[in-house]
DRENDO-1510 file (C-alpha; in Angstrom, 1 decimal, always signed):
<recs>
REC; n; res; u; v; w
REC; 1; UNK; +75.8; -52.9; +49.8 .
REC; 2; UNK; +76.8; -55.8; +52.1 .
REC; 3; UNK; +78.4; -53.7; +54.6 .
REC; 4; UNK; +75.1; -51.9; +55.0 .
REC; 5; UNK; +73.2; -55.0; +55.5 .
REC; 6; UNK; +75.8; -55.9; +58.0 .
REC; 7; UNK; +75.4; -52.7; +59.8 .
REC; 8; UNK; +71.6; -53.1; +59.8 .
REC; 9; UNK; +72.0; -56.7; +61.1 .
REC; 10; UNK; +74.1; -55.6; +63.9 .
REC; 11; UNK; +71.7; -52.9; +65.1 .
REC; 12; UNK; +68.7; -55.2; +64.8 .
REC; 13; UNK; +70.9; -57.7; +67.0 .
REC; 14; UNK; +71.6; -55.1; +69.4 .
REC; 15; UNK; +68.1; -54.0; +69.7 .
REC; 16; UNK; +67.0; -57.6; +70.3 .
REC; 17; UNK; +69.6; -58.1; +73.0 .
REC; 18; UNK; +68.6; -54.7; +74.7 .
REC; 19; UNK; +65.0; -55.7; +74.9 .
REC; 20; UNK; +66.2; -59.3; +76.1 .
REC; 21; UNK; +68.0; -57.7; +79.0 .
REC; 22; UNK; +65.2; -55.4; +79.8 .
REC; 23; UNK; +62.8; -58.4; +80.3 .
REC; 24; UNK; +65.4; -60.1; +82.3 .
REC; 25; UNK; +65.7; -57.0; +84.5 .
REC; 26; UNK; +61.8; -57.0; +84.9 .
REC; 27; UNK; +61.7; -60.7; +85.7 .
REC; 28; UNK; +64.4; -60.4; +88.2 .
REC; 29; UNK; +62.7; -57.1; +89.7 .
REC; 30; UNK; +59.5; -59.2; +89.9 .
REC; 31; UNK; +61.1; -62.0; +91.6 .
REC; 32; UNK; +62.7; -60.0; +94.3 .
REC; 33; UNK; +59.4; -58.0; +95.0 .
REC; 34; UNK; +57.7; -61.3; +96.1 .
REC; 35; UNK; +60.6; -62.4; +98.3 .
REC; 36; UNK; +61.0; -61.9; +101.9 .
REC; 37; UNK; +63.4; -58.7; +102.2 .
REC; 38; UNK; +65.7; -60.4; +104.5 .
REC; 39; UNK; +66.1; -63.3; +101.9 .
REC; 40; UNK; +66.4; -61.0; +99.1 .
REC; 41; UNK; +69.2; -59.0; +100.9 .
REC; 42; UNK; +71.3; -62.2; +101.2 .
REC; 43; UNK; +70.6; -63.4; +97.9 .
REC; 44; UNK; +71.8; -59.9; +96.3 .
REC; 45; UNK; +75.1; -60.1; +98.8 .
REC; 46; UNK; +75.7; -63.3; +97.5 .
REC; 47; UNK; +75.1; -62.6; +93.9 .
REC; 48; UNK; +77.1; -59.5; +94.3 .
REC; 49; UNK; +80.2; -61.6; +95.9 .
REC; 50; UNK; +80.0; -63.9; +92.9 .
REC; 51; UNK; +79.7; -61.3; +90.3 .
REC; 52; UNK; +82.6; -59.3; +91.7 .
REC; 53; UNK; +84.8; -62.3; +92.1 .
REC; 54; UNK; +84.1; -63.5; +88.5 .
REC; 55; UNK; +85.0; -59.8; +87.3 .
REC; 56; UNK; +88.2; -59.9; +89.5 .
REC; 57; UNK; +89.1; -62.8; +87.7 .
REC; 58; UNK; +88.6; -62.0; +84.4 .
REC; 59; UNK; +90.4; -58.7; +84.6 .
REC; 60; UNK; +93.3; -60.4; +86.4 .
REC; 61; UNK; +93.6; -63.0; +83.4 .
REC; 62; UNK; +93.1; -60.2; +81.0 .
REC; 63; UNK; +96.0; -58.1; +82.5 .
REC; 64; UNK; +98.1; -61.2; +82.9 .
REC; 65; UNK; +97.4; -62.1; +79.3 .
REC; 66; UNK; +98.3; -58.5; +78.0 .
REC; 67; UNK; +101.6; -58.6; +80.1 .
REC; 68; UNK; +102.6; -62.0; +78.8 .
REC; 69; UNK; +102.1; -60.8; +75.2 .
REC; 70; UNK; +104.3; -57.6; +75.9 .
REC; 71; UNK; +106.9; -59.6; +77.2 .
REC; 72; UNK; +106.9; -61.7; +74.3 .
REC; 73; UNK; +107.0; -58.9; +71.8 .
REC; 74; UNK; +109.7; -57.4; +73.8 .
REC; 75; UNK; +111.7; -60.5; +73.9 .
REC; 76; UNK; +111.5; -60.7; +70.1 .
REC; 77; UNK; +112.0; -57.0; +69.2 .
REC; 78; UNK; +115.1; -56.6; +71.6 .
REC; 79; UNK; +117.8; -58.5; +69.5 .
REC; 80; UNK; +116.6; -56.9; +66.4 .
REC; 81; UNK; +117.0; -53.5; +67.9 .
REC; 82; UNK; +120.4; -54.7; +69.7 .
REC; 83; UNK; +121.6; -55.6; +66.2 .
REC; 84; UNK; +120.5; -52.1; +64.8 .
REC; 85; UNK; +122.4; -50.3; +67.6 .
REC; 86; UNK; +125.5; -52.4; +66.9 .
REC; 87; UNK; +125.4; -51.6; +63.4 .
REC; 88; UNK; +125.1; -47.7; +64.0 .
REC; 89; UNK; +128.0; -47.8; +66.4 .
REC; 90; UNK; +130.0; -49.7; +64.2 .
REC; 91; UNK; +129.6; -47.3; +61.5 .
REC; 92; UNK; +130.5; -44.4; +63.7 .
REC; 93; UNK; +133.6; -46.2; +65.4 .
REC; 94; UNK; +134.8; -48.5; +62.9 .
REC; 95; UNK; +138.0; -46.5; +62.1 .
REC; 96; UNK; +138.5; -45.7; +65.9 .
REC; 97; UNK; +138.1; -49.7; +66.7 .
REC; 98; UNK; +140.5; -50.5; +64.0 .
REC; 99; UNK; +137.6; -52.5; +62.2 .
REC; 100; UNK; +137.3; -52.9; +58.5 .
REC; 101; UNK; +134.4; -50.4; +57.1 .
REC; 102; UNK; +131.3; -52.3; +55.9 .
REC; 103; UNK; +131.1; -52.5; +52.4 .
REC; 104; UNK; +128.0; -51.2; +50.4 .
REC; 105; UNK; +126.6; -54.7; +50.0 .
REC; 106; UNK; +127.1; -55.7; +53.7 .
REC; 107; UNK; +125.1; -52.2; +54.7 .
REC; 108; UNK; +122.4; -53.1; +52.2 .
REC; 109; UNK; +122.1; -56.5; +53.5 .
REC; 110; UNK; +121.9; -55.1; +57.1 .
REC; 111; UNK; +119.3; -52.4; +56.5 .
REC; 112; UNK; +117.3; -54.9; +54.5 .
REC; 113; UNK; +117.5; -57.4; +57.6 .
REC; 114; UNK; +116.5; -54.3; +59.9 .
REC; 115; UNK; +113.6; -53.4; +57.8 .
REC; 116; UNK; +112.2; -57.0; +57.6 .
REC; 117; UNK; +112.6; -57.1; +61.5 .
REC; 118; UNK; +110.8; -53.8; +62.0 .
REC; 119; UNK; +108.0; -54.6; +59.9 .
REC; 120; UNK; +107.2; -57.5; +62.2 .
REC; 121; UNK; +108.2; -56.3; +65.6 .
REC; 122; UNK; +108.9; -52.8; +65.3 .
REC; 123; UNK; +106.5; -50.0; +67.1 .
REC; 124; UNK; +104.8; -47.5; +65.1 .
REC; 125; UNK; +107.2; -44.8; +66.3 .
REC; 126; UNK; +110.4; -46.9; +65.7 .
REC; 127; UNK; +109.3; -47.8; +62.2 .
REC; 128; UNK; +108.6; -44.0; +61.5 .
REC; 129; UNK; +112.0; -43.0; +62.9 .
REC; 130; UNK; +113.7; -45.8; +60.8 .
REC; 131; UNK; +111.8; -44.5; +57.6 .
REC; 132; UNK; +112.8; -40.9; +58.2 .
REC; 133; UNK; +116.6; -41.7; +59.0 .
REC; 134; UNK; +116.5; -43.9; +55.4 .
REC; 135; UNK; +114.7; -41.2; +53.5 .
REC; 136; UNK; +117.3; -38.5; +55.0 .
REC; 137; UNK; +120.2; -41.0; +54.2 .
REC; 138; UNK; +119.0; -41.5; +50.7 .
REC; 139; UNK; +118.4; -37.9; +49.9 .
REC; 140; UNK; +122.0; -36.8; +51.4 .
REC; 141; UNK; +123.9; -39.7; +50.3 .
REC; 142; UNK; +127.6; -38.9; +50.0 .
REC; 143; UNK; +127.1; -35.5; +51.7 .
REC; 144; UNK; +127.9; -34.4; +55.3 .
REC; 145; UNK; +124.9; -33.8; +56.8 .
REC; 146; UNK; +124.2; -33.4; +60.7 .
REC; 147; UNK; +120.6; -34.0; +60.4 .
REC; 148; UNK; +121.0; -37.6; +59.5 .
REC; 149; UNK; +122.7; -37.8; +63.0 .
REC; 150; UNK; +119.5; -36.3; +64.7 .
REC; 151; UNK; +117.6; -38.6; +62.8 .
REC; 152; UNK; +119.6; -41.6; +64.1 .
REC; 153; UNK; +119.1; -40.0; +67.6 .
REC; 154; UNK; +115.5; -39.9; +67.0 .
REC; 155; UNK; +115.6; -43.6; +65.9 .
REC; 156; UNK; +117.6; -44.5; +69.1 .
REC; 157; UNK; +115.1; -42.8; +71.3 .
REC; 158; UNK; +112.1; -44.4; +69.8 .
REC; 159; UNK; +113.8; -47.6; +70.3 .
REC; 160; UNK; +114.4; -47.2; +73.8 .
REC; 161; UNK; +110.8; -45.9; +74.3 .
REC; 162; UNK; +109.6; -49.0; +72.7 .
REC; 163; UNK; +111.7; -51.1; +75.2 .
REC; 164; UNK; +109.9; -49.2; +78.0 .
REC; 165; UNK; +112.3; -46.4; +78.9 .
REC; 166; UNK; +110.9; -43.1; +79.6 .
REC; 167; UNK; +113.4; -41.0; +78.0 .
REC; 168; UNK; +112.7; -38.2; +80.3 .
REC; 169; UNK; +115.5; -35.6; +80.2 .
REC; 170; UNK; +116.9; -37.0; +77.1 .
REC; 171; UNK; +116.9; -33.6; +75.2 .
REC; 172; UNK; +118.2; -33.1; +71.6 .
REC; 173; UNK; +121.8; -34.3; +71.4 .
REC; 174; UNK; +122.1; -36.1; +74.6 .
REC; 175; UNK; +122.0; -39.6; +73.2 .
REC; 176; UNK; +124.3; -38.4; +70.2 .
REC; 177; UNK; +126.8; -37.0; +73.1 .
REC; 178; UNK; +127.3; -40.5; +74.3 .
REC; 179; UNK; +129.5; -41.1; +71.2 .
REC; 180; UNK; +130.0; -37.9; +69.4 .
REC; 181; UNK; +132.4; -35.7; +71.3 .
REC; 182; UNK; +131.4; -32.3; +69.8 .
REC; 183; UNK; +127.9; -32.7; +69.2 .
REC; 184; UNK; +127.4; -29.2; +70.9 .
REC; 185; UNK; +128.8; -27.5; +67.7 .
REC; 186; UNK; +126.0; -29.2; +65.9 .
REC; 187; UNK; +123.3; -28.2; +68.0 .
</recs>
């Protein structure tokens, strides 16, 4: 009921503002019809200059604010994404780099940390890719499944896109081929 009243109030308010604007336009037209055409043209030119200047400043400020906000978001999410990529690379290369494999507890802690950061900073696409990766990992725990690899690739592509990369030409398997030598056998 309250929602309907709010909608009705909004419509009435818009109607009143519309009538007010029409009256204002009517008063302006009437005022200009009584003014010398030369003076009227000067007033219109000066008014147009002021209006265009104000609009330009407002648009520039809005774009500057959006750009600053985007930069701040990128600065906050980049370390989280870097940690996630390092974690994935460590899982893949632990043996080759002579690193001790992560324990189940360490993996759970890392994944919980990623999830926390993604909820706050991740784009919709990255969150969806993370969820798909997690669900596929859970469903296929302990099994050899190339599908998980392609979920990882989708996650990496979503991260790249969120950070401003176009991903043009990065077809399925291209990102994976940067660290999996025989990816062609899985395609």
